[in-house]
N, C-alpha and C positions, 0 to 999 in steps of 0.2 A: 286639746289645748290648742286657742286659737292665738294668733300673735301678743295679742295685748297682754292675756292672762302669762305667754311664756315671758315677755319680757319683765312683767313685776316680779312673776316665780324669779329668775336669773338674779335680776336685781336683790331683791331678798338675798339670795344665796351670796352673791360679791359683797354684798355689806355684811351678812351676820357672819358666815363660814370663813369667807376670804379677807375681812379686814379692808375691804376695798374704803377709802372714805369718801364723801358728800363730793371731793372736788375732783379726785379719782373716777368715781360714779359719772363726773358731769360729763367727763374727757369721753369716757368707754362710749357714753348715748352718743355723744359728736362722733365719736371716729365712726361708730354700728350707722349714724343716719348718714356721714359721706361715701359707704361701701355701698349701701343700696341706691343713693344719687348714682354714684356715678357705676355702677351695674344696670343701670337703664340703658346705657350707652356701650359698656364694656363688659366682658365677662371677668368679671372677679371672683364671684362664688355662681356657683349655680342658681337659677332662677328658682328651681323647684326647693332651694334652701331659703330663702328668702323670706319667707315666713315664720321660719323656725330659729334666724340667725340668732337670737338672745341666747338660746342654748346650745342649739346645734355649733354653732363659731367662737361667738362670744365666750359664754361659762363655760366649756368646751377646753376652750384653751388658759382662761384666767386660771383655772383648779391647777395650772400648772407651780403655781406659787405654792403650794401646801409641799411640793418635793424641790424647792431651791432655797438654798440656806445663803441669804444673802450676807449673815454677818462675818461668817468667814468664809465666803466666796467672792468676787466682785466682779464677774464678767460672764455673758453666755452669749451663744449664736444660734441664730435661726436659721437654720438650711431649708433653702427655699419656702420661705416664710407667705407668697403667695400676696393676698392680699393685708397680710401683715397678722396674720392669724398662726401662731401666736403672739409673734414678735412684739406688735403694735400693745398688744394687750399686755404684755411684761414690762414694755416699756413703760406705759403707762404707770404700771404697779410701782416700778421701781424710780422712777422719773424725780423722787423728792430726796433721792439717796445718791449722793453726788459721788460717792468712790465705783459705784455700779454701772457697770457699761453692756449696750446693748448691741450688737452686729447684726443686721440684717443681710441672706444672702436670696436674691433672684435674678432670674434671666432673663424674665418677661420684659421689657420696655416697658409697656403699657401700665404693667404692675408698680413698675418700680417709681414712672412719672405717680399715680396715685400716691404710694408709700412718701415720696419725697414732699409731695400737695399735703398729707396730713399730719406729717410730721413738724412741716412749718405752721398749719392751723393751730393745734393743739398746743404748741409750744412747748415739744420733748427735746430736751436737752443731752439727753444719757445715748443716742442712738444714733448709728451710721448706718447707709445703704451701700450696698455692693453692686454693681448694676451688670455682674458678670456672672460667670461659674463661680462657685465656690472653690473650684479647684486649679482657678488661678491668683488663689491668696494663700496665706499662711493663717490658721486657723488656730490660735493660740486661747483660747477662753478656758476658761473653769468648765461651763458647762457647754453642752451640744443639745439643741433641742431639734425633733424632726417631728411635723403633724404631715403626713400624707406627702412626703419626699420620695423615696425610696423605698425599696422591697427590703426586709431587715437583714439578709445577709452582704446586702450592698454597704447599706449603714456602720453594720458591724467590721465590712473591711473595709471602709472610710474610716471607722474612728480606731481601727489599729494602724491601721499604715501611713494615715496621713495626718493627723490631729496631735497636738502636743499631749506628754503624758508627765502627771495623772488627770483625766479630767472625768469630769460627770457626764453622762449620756442618758437623755431623756428620749425614748421614743413612742410616740402615741399609736396604739394601735387600735384595730375591730374586731371584730368578733372571731373572729378566726386566729386571734393570738397567739393559744397554745399551739396551734398546729404550724403557726410562722415560728415559732420560738425554738418547738421540738426538731422542724427541719433545719434550723440556722445553728442549734446547739453543737455542732459539730465542730463548727469553728468558732464556739464561744468560749474564750479563756480569761475573763473575766467573773464578779461576782454581781449577781444580778437579783430584782424583784422583780415581781409580776403585781400591780396593785389594778383593782377596780377603778375605771371611770365615775365621777360624781354624776354624768350627763345620761350615759348608758349602760346599764349595768353588764351588760354581757361585752363591752370594749374593756380593753384592760392599756396601761402604761406601763411599758417596763422601762427599769433605773436599773442604769447601769456604772460600774463604779471601775472603769478604766486606769488601773493603776500601774501598769507595767509600759 
């Protein structure tokens, strides 16, 4: 599938399956173009993934809205947001919900500069960026999301030891998801569910209910 077909297909899924309206799709397209523009000078995403950015990064990130209950919870933190995947996509989706707030954590100053730029350009009012390590802050959001952040045992340790309780933890995992979960399960003290990604059938999303 070429990049044009991937974009068309991804936008259709965003609209039909994930409830992104025309205004939100417009912002997603603007954000995606800015990622590609910025990536010509700086390493925001791998060059090899540019042609498939709509499926591999945009849709992959946006699918998390299916697992977030914004009616009963009002905040999320994206640890290691990178170029804004999934944080900016989630900010776009929830930007019209005044009570829902997004916090983005990123150590790279280049990426923080870019994120601040697109937040201004897109007019997002529900998001804050923290430009140093997540460990320097008290993270007290209802949801924690992680995409290409750290290995699963470390994420679970962070959830147990440093996050407010209760919270919901959403971790995006690759094809080795079950193996990672098996290795990490010794330290798992929470209820969890493993669901399939809509972009890669072999990839999984770990949903954890951290109640203790």
